[in-house]
C-alpha positions as CSV (number, residue, x, y, z in Angstrom):
1,M,-89.7,131.3,-52.7
2,N,-91.1,133.6,-55.3
3,A,-94.3,133.6,-57.1
4,F,-92.7,132.0,-59.9
5,T,-91.6,128.7,-58.1
6,E,-94.4,128.9,-55.2
7,P,-96.8,125.8,-55.6
8,V,-100.4,126.5,-55.8
9,S,-102.5,124.7,-53.2
10,F,-105.9,123.3,-54.9
11,D,-107.6,120.4,-55.2
12,P,-107.7,119.8,-59.0
13,E,-111.2,118.2,-58.7
14,S,-112.7,121.5,-57.5
15,A,-111.5,123.3,-60.9
16,E,-114.8,122.8,-62.4
17,R,-116.9,124.2,-59.4
18,D,-118.3,127.7,-59.7
19,M,-115.8,129.3,-57.1
20,G,-118.7,130.5,-55.0
21,I,-120.1,132.6,-57.8
22,A,-123.3,132.3,-59.8
23,L,-121.9,131.0,-63.0
24,Q,-125.4,131.2,-64.6
25,H,-125.3,134.9,-64.0
26,F,-122.1,135.6,-65.7
27,I,-123.4,133.5,-68.7
28,R,-126.4,135.5,-68.8
29,I,-123.9,138.6,-68.8
30,R,-121.9,137.1,-71.7
31,R,-125.2,136.4,-73.7
32,D,-126.5,140.1,-73.0
33,I,-123.1,141.6,-74.4
34,H,-123.3,139.0,-77.4
35,A,-126.7,140.1,-78.2
36,H,-125.6,143.9,-78.3
37,P,-122.3,144.0,-80.0
38,E,-120.2,147.0,-80.4
39,L,-117.4,147.9,-82.8
40,G,-114.3,149.0,-81.6
41,F,-114.1,152.5,-79.8
42,R,-118.1,152.3,-79.7
43,E,-118.2,149.8,-76.7
44,H,-120.1,152.2,-74.8
45,R,-123.0,150.0,-73.4
46,T,-120.4,147.4,-72.7
47,A,-117.9,149.6,-70.8
48,A,-120.8,150.9,-68.7
49,L,-121.9,147.4,-67.7
50,V,-118.2,146.6,-66.9
51,A,-117.7,149.8,-65.0
52,K,-121.1,149.4,-63.1
53,L,-120.3,145.7,-61.8
54,L,-116.7,146.6,-60.9
55,A,-117.7,149.3,-58.8
56,Q,-120.3,147.2,-57.1
57,W,-117.8,144.8,-56.1
58,G,-115.5,147.5,-54.8
59,Y,-113.0,148.1,-57.5
60,E,-111.7,151.7,-58.0
61,V,-113.0,152.3,-61.7
62,S,-111.6,154.6,-64.2
63,A,-113.4,154.6,-67.5
64,G,-112.8,156.8,-70.9
65,I,-109.1,155.2,-71.2
66,G,-108.1,155.3,-74.7
67,G,-111.4,156.0,-75.6
68,T,-113.8,153.3,-74.2
69,G,-111.2,151.4,-72.1
70,V,-111.9,150.6,-68.3
71,V,-109.5,149.8,-65.7
72,G,-110.9,148.3,-62.1
73,Q,-108.1,148.5,-59.5
74,L,-108.3,146.7,-56.3
75,R,-105.7,147.4,-53.9
76,R,-104.7,145.3,-50.5
77,G,-101.7,146.2,-48.7
78,S,-98.4,146.3,-50.2
79,G,-96.7,144.3,-52.8
80,R,-96.4,143.6,-56.7
81,R,-98.7,144.9,-59.2
82,L,-100.6,142.8,-61.8
83,G,-102.5,143.3,-64.9
84,L,-105.1,141.2,-66.3
85,R,-106.8,142.2,-69.6
86,A,-109.8,141.4,-71.6
87,D,-111.0,142.7,-74.9
88,M,-114.5,144.2,-75.4
89,D,-115.1,144.8,-79.1
90,A,-117.1,142.8,-81.8
91,L,-116.7,142.7,-85.4
92,P,-118.3,144.1,-88.7
93,V,-119.8,140.2,-89.6
94,Q,-123.5,139.4,-89.9
95,E,-124.2,136.6,-87.5
96,K,-125.9,133.4,-88.6
97,T,-125.7,131.2,-85.4
98,G,-129.8,131.3,-85.0
99,L,-129.3,131.6,-81.3
100,T,-131.7,132.9,-79.3
101,W,-128.9,135.4,-77.8
102,A,-127.6,136.3,-81.4
103,S,-126.7,139.9,-82.3
104,S,-129.6,142.2,-82.4
105,V,-127.3,144.8,-84.4
106,P,-127.4,144.2,-88.3
107,G,-123.8,143.5,-89.7
108,V,-122.2,143.4,-86.2
109,M,-121.3,140.3,-84.1
110,H,-119.2,139.1,-81.4
111,A,-117.4,136.6,-83.8
112,C,-114.1,136.2,-82.0
113,G,-115.4,135.6,-78.3
114,H,-114.5,139.0,-76.6
115,D,-118.2,139.0,-75.2
116,G,-116.8,135.7,-73.4
117,H,-113.4,137.1,-72.5
118,T,-115.1,140.2,-70.8
119,A,-117.8,137.8,-69.1
120,T,-115.1,135.6,-67.7
121,L,-112.6,138.4,-66.3
122,L,-115.8,139.8,-64.6
123,A,-116.5,136.3,-63.1
124,A,-113.1,136.3,-61.7
125,A,-113.1,140.0,-60.6
126,E,-116.3,139.3,-58.5
127,A,-114.6,136.1,-56.9
128,I,-111.5,138.0,-56.2
129,A,-113.3,140.9,-54.6
130,R,-114.9,138.6,-51.9
131,A,-111.5,136.7,-51.2
132,P,-108.9,138.9,-49.9
133,D,-106.1,136.3,-50.0
134,F,-103.4,138.7,-51.6
135,S,-101.2,141.6,-50.8
136,G,-100.6,144.1,-53.6
137,T,-102.4,145.7,-56.5
138,L,-104.6,144.1,-59.0
139,N,-105.4,146.1,-62.2
140,L,-108.1,144.7,-64.5
141,I,-107.9,146.2,-67.9
142,F,-111.1,146.1,-70.2
143,Q,-109.5,147.0,-73.5
144,P,-111.4,148.6,-76.3
145,A,-111.0,148.3,-80.2
146,E,-108.6,145.0,-80.4
147,E,-109.8,144.1,-83.9
148,G,-107.3,146.0,-86.1
149,A,-108.2,149.6,-84.4
150,G,-105.1,149.5,-81.9
151,G,-107.1,149.9,-78.7
152,A,-104.0,148.7,-76.6
153,V,-101.9,151.4,-78.3
154,R,-104.6,153.8,-77.3
155,M,-104.8,153.0,-73.8
156,I,-101.0,152.9,-73.5
157,K,-100.8,156.6,-75.3
158,D,-103.5,157.5,-72.6
159,G,-101.0,156.8,-69.8
160,L,-102.2,153.2,-68.9
161,F,-99.3,152.1,-67.3
162,E,-98.3,155.4,-65.8
163,R,-101.7,155.5,-63.9
164,F,-102.1,151.8,-63.3
165,P,-98.3,150.7,-63.1
166,C,-98.1,146.8,-63.7
167,D,-95.1,144.2,-62.9
168,A,-96.5,141.7,-65.1
169,V,-99.5,141.7,-67.5
170,F,-101.5,138.7,-68.7
171,A,-104.2,137.9,-71.3
172,M,-106.2,135.1,-72.3
173,H,-108.1,134.2,-75.5
174,N,-110.4,131.3,-76.5
175,L,-109.2,129.0,-79.3
176,P,-111.4,126.7,-81.4
177,G,-109.8,123.4,-82.2
178,L,-108.4,123.2,-78.8
179,K,-110.3,120.8,-76.4
180,T,-112.9,122.7,-74.3
181,G,-111.1,123.7,-71.0
182,H,-107.8,122.9,-71.9
183,F,-105.2,125.4,-72.0
184,M,-102.2,126.4,-74.4
185,F,-99.1,128.3,-73.4
186,R,-95.9,129.3,-75.6
187,S,-92.9,131.0,-74.4
188,G,-91.2,133.6,-76.9
189,P,-92.6,134.7,-80.3
190,A,-96.2,133.3,-80.2
191,M,-98.5,135.3,-82.5
192,A,-97.4,136.9,-85.8
193,S,-97.0,140.6,-86.8
194,S,-99.6,141.7,-89.1
195,D,-99.1,144.7,-92.0
196,D,-101.6,145.8,-94.4
197,V,-100.3,146.7,-97.9
198,T,-102.0,148.5,-100.9
199,I,-100.6,148.2,-104.2
200,R,-101.8,150.7,-106.9
201,L,-101.1,150.2,-110.6
202,L,-101.2,153.1,-113.1
203,G,-101.1,152.3,-116.7
204,V,-102.8,153.4,-120.2
205,G,-106.3,151.9,-120.5
206,G,-108.2,151.6,-124.1
207,H,-110.3,149.0,-126.0
208,G,-110.0,145.5,-125.5
209,A,-109.6,144.7,-129.4
210,M,-106.5,146.9,-129.3
211,P,-104.4,145.9,-126.5
212,H,-101.3,147.1,-128.3
213,T,-102.4,150.6,-127.5
214,T,-102.5,150.2,-123.7
215,T,-100.3,149.3,-121.1
216,D,-102.4,146.7,-119.4
217,V,-102.5,147.0,-115.5
218,I,-104.3,143.6,-115.1
219,V,-101.8,141.5,-116.8
220,A,-99.2,143.4,-114.6
221,A,-101.1,142.8,-111.5
222,S,-101.6,139.3,-112.1
223,A,-97.8,138.9,-112.7
224,I,-97.4,140.5,-109.5
225,V,-99.7,138.2,-107.6
226,L,-97.8,135.2,-108.9
227,A,-94.3,136.9,-108.1
228,L,-95.2,137.3,-104.6
229,Q,-95.6,133.8,-104.1
230,S,-92.0,133.4,-104.3
231,V,-91.2,135.9,-101.5
232,V,-91.8,133.4,-98.7
233,S,-90.7,130.3,-100.8
234,R,-87.4,131.7,-101.9
235,N,-86.4,134.7,-99.9
236,V,-87.4,133.6,-96.4
237,D,-85.3,131.1,-94.3
238,P,-87.4,127.6,-94.5
239,L,-86.9,127.5,-91.0
240,E,-88.8,130.9,-90.3
241,T,-92.6,131.6,-90.7
242,A,-94.0,134.0,-93.1
243,V,-97.4,134.6,-94.8
244,V,-98.2,136.8,-97.9
245,S,-101.7,136.7,-98.9
246,V,-103.3,138.7,-101.5
247,G,-107.0,139.2,-100.4
248,A,-108.4,141.7,-103.0
249,F,-107.8,142.2,-106.7
250,H,-109.9,145.3,-108.2
251,A,-109.5,146.4,-111.7
252,G,-111.9,147.2,-114.4
253,Q,-115.7,146.9,-115.0
254,A,-116.4,145.7,-118.6
255,G,-115.0,142.8,-120.6
256,N,-114.1,144.8,-123.6
257,V,-112.3,147.7,-121.7
258,I,-108.7,147.6,-120.6
259,P,-108.5,149.7,-117.3
260,D,-106.0,152.2,-116.4
261,S,-105.6,151.2,-112.7
262,A,-105.6,148.2,-110.8
263,T,-105.5,147.8,-106.8
264,L,-104.2,144.8,-104.8
265,E,-104.7,144.5,-101.0
266,L,-102.3,142.5,-99.0
267,S,-101.8,140.8,-95.5
268,V,-98.3,140.3,-94.7
269,R,-97.3,138.3,-91.5
270,A,-94.1,137.2,-89.7
271,L,-93.0,135.8,-86.3
272,S,-89.8,137.8,-86.1
273,A,-88.9,141.6,-86.6
274,E,-86.0,140.4,-88.9
275,V,-88.2,138.4,-91.3
276,R,-90.9,141.2,-91.1
277,A,-88.3,143.7,-92.2
278,L,-87.2,141.4,-95.1
279,L,-90.7,141.1,-96.5
280,R,-91.1,144.6,-96.6
281,K,-88.0,145.0,-98.6
282,R,-88.7,142.3,-100.9
283,I,-92.1,143.0,-101.6
284,I,-91.6,146.5,-102.4
285,E,-88.7,145.7,-104.7
286,L,-90.7,143.0,-106.5
287,V,-93.7,145.2,-107.2
288,E,-91.8,148.1,-108.5
289,T,-89.9,145.9,-111.0
290,Q,-92.5,143.8,-112.0
291,A,-94.5,146.9,-112.8
292,A,-91.8,148.5,-114.6
293,S,-91.4,145.4,-116.8
294,F,-94.8,145.8,-117.8
295,G,-94.5,149.4,-118.8
296,V,-96.7,150.8,-115.6
297,S,-96.2,152.8,-112.5
298,A,-96.7,151.4,-109.1
299,Q,-97.6,153.1,-105.7
300,V,-97.2,151.0,-102.5
301,D,-98.8,151.9,-99.4
302,W,-97.5,150.0,-96.6
303,R,-99.3,150.4,-93.3
304,E,-97.6,148.7,-90.1
305,G,-100.0,146.9,-87.9
306,Y,-99.5,144.9,-84.8
307,D,-96.1,143.7,-83.7
308,V,-95.0,140.0,-83.2
309,L,-96.3,139.1,-79.8
310,V,-93.6,137.7,-77.7
311,N,-94.4,136.1,-74.1
312,D,-91.8,136.2,-71.4
313,A,-90.2,133.0,-70.5
314,D,-90.5,133.3,-66.9
315,H,-94.0,134.6,-66.8
316,T,-95.0,131.7,-69.2
317,R,-93.6,129.1,-67.1
318,F,-95.5,130.8,-64.0
319,A,-98.8,130.9,-65.8
320,A,-98.7,127.2,-67.0
321,G,-97.7,126.2,-63.7
322,V,-100.7,127.7,-62.1
323,A,-102.7,125.9,-64.8
324,T,-101.2,122.6,-64.3
325,Q,-101.6,122.8,-60.3
326,L,-105.2,123.6,-61.1
327,F,-106.2,121.2,-63.8
328,G,-103.3,118.8,-64.2
329,S,-101.0,118.3,-67.0
330,S,-103.2,116.4,-69.3
331,R,-105.2,119.8,-69.9
332,V,-102.1,122.1,-70.1
333,I,-100.1,122.4,-73.1
334,N,-96.8,124.0,-72.5
335,D,-95.1,124.4,-75.8
336,G,-98.0,125.0,-77.9
337,R,-98.0,126.0,-81.6
338,R,-97.2,129.5,-82.9
339,L,-100.1,131.3,-84.5
340,T,-99.8,133.6,-87.6
341,A,-103.2,135.6,-86.4
342,S,-102.1,138.8,-84.8
343,E,-103.0,140.6,-81.1
344,D,-102.3,143.8,-80.1
345,F,-101.9,142.7,-76.6
346,A,-98.2,142.6,-78.1
347,F,-97.9,146.1,-77.5
348,M,-98.7,145.6,-73.8
349,L,-96.1,143.2,-73.6
350,K,-93.5,145.3,-75.1
351,Q,-94.2,147.8,-72.3
352,V,-94.4,145.1,-69.3
353,P,-93.5,141.4,-69.2
354,G,-96.3,138.8,-69.1
355,C,-97.9,136.2,-71.2
356,Y,-100.7,135.5,-73.4
357,F,-102.3,132.2,-73.5
358,F,-105.3,130.4,-74.9
359,V,-108.2,128.3,-73.4
360,G,-109.7,125.6,-75.7
361,N,-113.2,126.6,-76.9
362,G,-114.2,123.0,-78.3
363,L,-112.9,120.8,-81.2
364,A,-114.1,121.3,-84.6
365,G,-117.7,119.9,-84.8
366,E,-118.4,120.4,-81.1
367,P,-120.1,123.4,-79.4
368,G,-117.4,126.1,-79.5
369,G,-115.5,124.2,-82.5
370,C,-116.4,127.0,-85.1
371,M,-113.5,129.1,-85.9
372,V,-113.5,132.7,-84.9
373,H,-114.3,135.6,-87.3
374,N,-117.0,133.3,-88.9
375,P,-120.6,134.0,-88.9
376,G,-121.5,130.7,-87.2
377,Y,-119.1,131.1,-84.4
378,D,-120.2,131.4,-80.6
379,F,-118.2,131.6,-77.5
380,N,-118.5,128.2,-75.4
381,D,-120.1,129.2,-72.0
382,Q,-118.6,125.9,-70.6
383,I,-114.9,127.6,-70.3
384,I,-116.0,130.6,-68.3
385,G,-116.0,128.5,-65.0
386,P,-112.5,127.0,-65.6
387,A,-110.9,130.3,-67.1
388,A,-112.3,132.4,-64.3
389,R,-110.9,129.8,-61.9
390,L,-107.4,130.4,-63.4
391,W,-107.7,133.9,-63.4
392,T,-108.4,133.9,-59.6
393,E,-105.6,131.5,-59.0
394,L,-103.1,133.1,-60.8
395,V,-103.9,136.6,-59.0
396,S,-103.4,134.6,-55.7
397,A,-100.4,133.1,-56.6
398,Y,-98.8,136.0,-58.1
399,L,-99.5,138.7,-55.6
400,G,-99.3,136.0,-52.6
401,P,-100.8,135.9,-49.3
402,P,-101.4,139.0,-47.1
403,R,-98.2,140.1,-45.4
404,P,-98.6,140.4,-41.6
């Protein structure tokens, strides 16, 4: 029997227990991190806290990986090598929760729950360190700069998987809109690629009373915004998924002046490499031809962001099986919906097979139900226990019992 088929022996009714750890201690840690948020590659305080605790529990700690990344390694005998990842960075958002542990840093808050991800993996790390029930190597990866700055790539380029080889990697994210403490899995493409596009139009400005003497970039940009809506509806297979959103339109400063330039900012997402390439081709073609039809020139700056996140089928079944053994099938979704949000764990999954899955943060209107990236969001402390329990059991199931 291998770890993908071996059953996990566990009493489901004990899944909500505290695993012998002081959960209140980790709730306090979570709230402390929340009150002191740090943007990507600036997670110095958080990284130092993580490194200190891991060292206290007997992990071999390596810091400064990919900037502010931390890896805690625990080796027991021989066997497979497993990586678990949590992200640490916050967002440039002004918090409006009014909580006693709200951000103390103006304009910065943990609006995506990375404080909770870090605290949850720390809770599991402490429990795992006290329970020598596996044989192999565990690598706990605390990653900086997930929120658009590419912390996963930086860690990989800094030799993450050469220094800490893994046979499998897993990551977990909270999900508002999913019942508290429920888990959602999906194999194959699970989260979208994300590209950022800046379109700059250049024309001839002039007096608003004499538009015939200008080449109006506002009219051209408006036509482009409307035309872009046809890319998804008329160029992408209806059975595929794609998103083209214009999030910013900048032009002019006065009502009686036609400006000589305009700028559009786009977010472009897809759930396959083929659709991603098609979107790029059609958007550039459309922008250039539309601009030319209005007598203005166009410059397209296409910046590739995160890749499509693809979960390995075997590892997804394995993780979902562990969750089902722990919590029962009623709390586990095996074929969850695909999301058009993006995640740079996709780059780790391109290096090592594994799975990225979700734990419910609460339904709308309930504690934890506020959507991420919102100034009213907060991580639901009720899920630290079950999520940490899943991490500990996944480690035990994947690395197996000690070998004689």
